[in-house]
C-alpha positions as CSV (number, residue, x, y, z in Angstrom):
1,X,64.0,2.6,6.6
2,X,63.0,4.6,9.7
3,X,65.3,5.5,12.5
4,X,64.9,4.1,16.0
5,X,63.7,7.3,17.6
6,X,61.0,7.8,15.0
7,X,59.8,4.2,15.2
8,X,59.7,4.4,19.0
9,X,57.9,7.7,19.1
10,X,55.3,6.6,16.5
11,X,54.6,3.2,18.0
12,X,54.6,4.3,21.6
13,X,52.1,7.0,20.9
14,X,49.9,4.7,18.8
15,X,49.8,2.0,21.5
16,X,49.1,4.6,24.2
17,X,46.3,6.0,22.2
18,X,44.8,2.6,21.4
19,X,44.7,1.9,25.1
20,X,43.1,5.3,25.7
21,X,46.0,6.4,27.9
22,X,47.1,10.0,28.4
23,X,50.8,10.7,28.6
24,X,50.3,11.3,32.3
25,X,48.5,7.9,32.8
26,X,51.3,6.1,30.9
27,X,53.9,7.9,33.0
28,X,52.2,6.8,36.1
29,X,52.2,3.2,34.9
30,X,55.9,3.4,33.9
31,X,57.0,5.3,37.1
32,X,58.5,8.2,35.3
33,X,57.6,11.8,34.5
34,X,55.0,12.9,32.0
35,X,57.7,15.1,30.6
36,X,59.9,12.1,29.7
37,X,56.9,10.4,27.9
38,X,56.2,13.6,26.0
39,X,59.9,14.1,25.1
40,X,60.2,10.5,23.8
41,X,57.1,11.0,21.7
42,X,58.6,14.1,20.1
43,X,62.0,12.4,19.7
44,X,63.7,14.8,22.1
45,X,64.8,12.1,24.5
46,X,65.6,8.4,24.2
47,X,64.7,6.2,27.2
48,X,67.1,3.9,29.0
49,X,66.9,0.2,28.5
50,X,65.2,-0.1,31.9
51,X,62.6,2.5,30.9
52,X,62.0,0.8,27.5
53,X,61.2,-2.4,29.4
54,X,58.8,-0.5,31.7
55,X,57.1,1.3,28.9
56,X,56.6,-1.9,27.0
57,X,55.2,-3.6,30.1
58,X,52.9,-0.6,30.8
59,X,51.6,-0.9,27.2
60,X,51.3,-4.7,27.5
61,X,53.6,-5.4,24.6
62,X,57.1,-6.6,24.0
63,X,59.9,-4.1,23.8
64,X,60.5,-5.2,20.2
65,X,57.0,-4.0,19.3
66,X,58.1,-0.5,20.1
67,X,60.5,-0.6,17.2
68,X,58.4,-2.5,14.6
69,X,58.2,-0.8,11.2
70,X,54.8,-2.2,10.3
71,X,51.6,-2.8,12.2
72,X,52.2,-5.8,14.4
73,X,49.9,-8.6,15.6
74,X,50.1,-7.0,19.0
75,X,48.8,-3.8,17.7
76,X,45.9,-5.5,16.0
77,X,45.1,-7.6,19.1
78,X,45.1,-4.5,21.3
79,X,42.8,-2.6,18.9
80,X,40.4,-5.5,18.8
81,X,40.3,-5.9,22.6
82,X,39.7,-2.1,23.0
83,X,36.9,-2.2,20.4
84,X,35.3,-5.1,22.1
85,X,35.7,-3.5,25.5
86,X,34.1,-0.3,24.2
87,X,31.2,-2.2,22.7
88,X,30.6,-4.2,25.8
89,X,30.7,-1.0,28.0
90,X,28.1,0.6,25.8
91,X,25.8,-2.4,25.9
92,X,26.1,-2.7,29.7
93,X,25.3,0.9,30.1
94,X,22.3,0.5,27.8
95,X,21.0,-2.4,29.8
96,X,21.5,-0.6,33.1
97,X,19.6,2.4,31.6
98,X,16.7,0.1,30.6
99,X,16.6,-1.5,34.1
100,X,16.6,2.0,35.7
101,X,13.8,3.1,33.4
102,X,11.7,0.0,34.2
103,X,12.2,0.7,37.9
104,X,10.8,4.2,37.5
105,X,7.7,2.9,35.8
106,X,7.0,0.4,38.6
């Protein structure tokens, strides 16, 4: 069984990385310092209940997901959404590139 700090640090970092957020970007969404986010992720600090709620909201998950011992449905859902978003962005950029190339030929 893992302790609360370890679970929080691991899950917070994983969700943040899945969303492609830096510690600074997450701190901006939470309304706290980058130092606090970093210290939570290295288990040096533990956030207040209010900040836990803000962190969860910024990561678009429930506060309970921050303390889950196993991969959660939320984590899978976010990973799938991010993958689809990335694929869609690549496809849109490819289509834009094709249109620009066609315009150059005309």
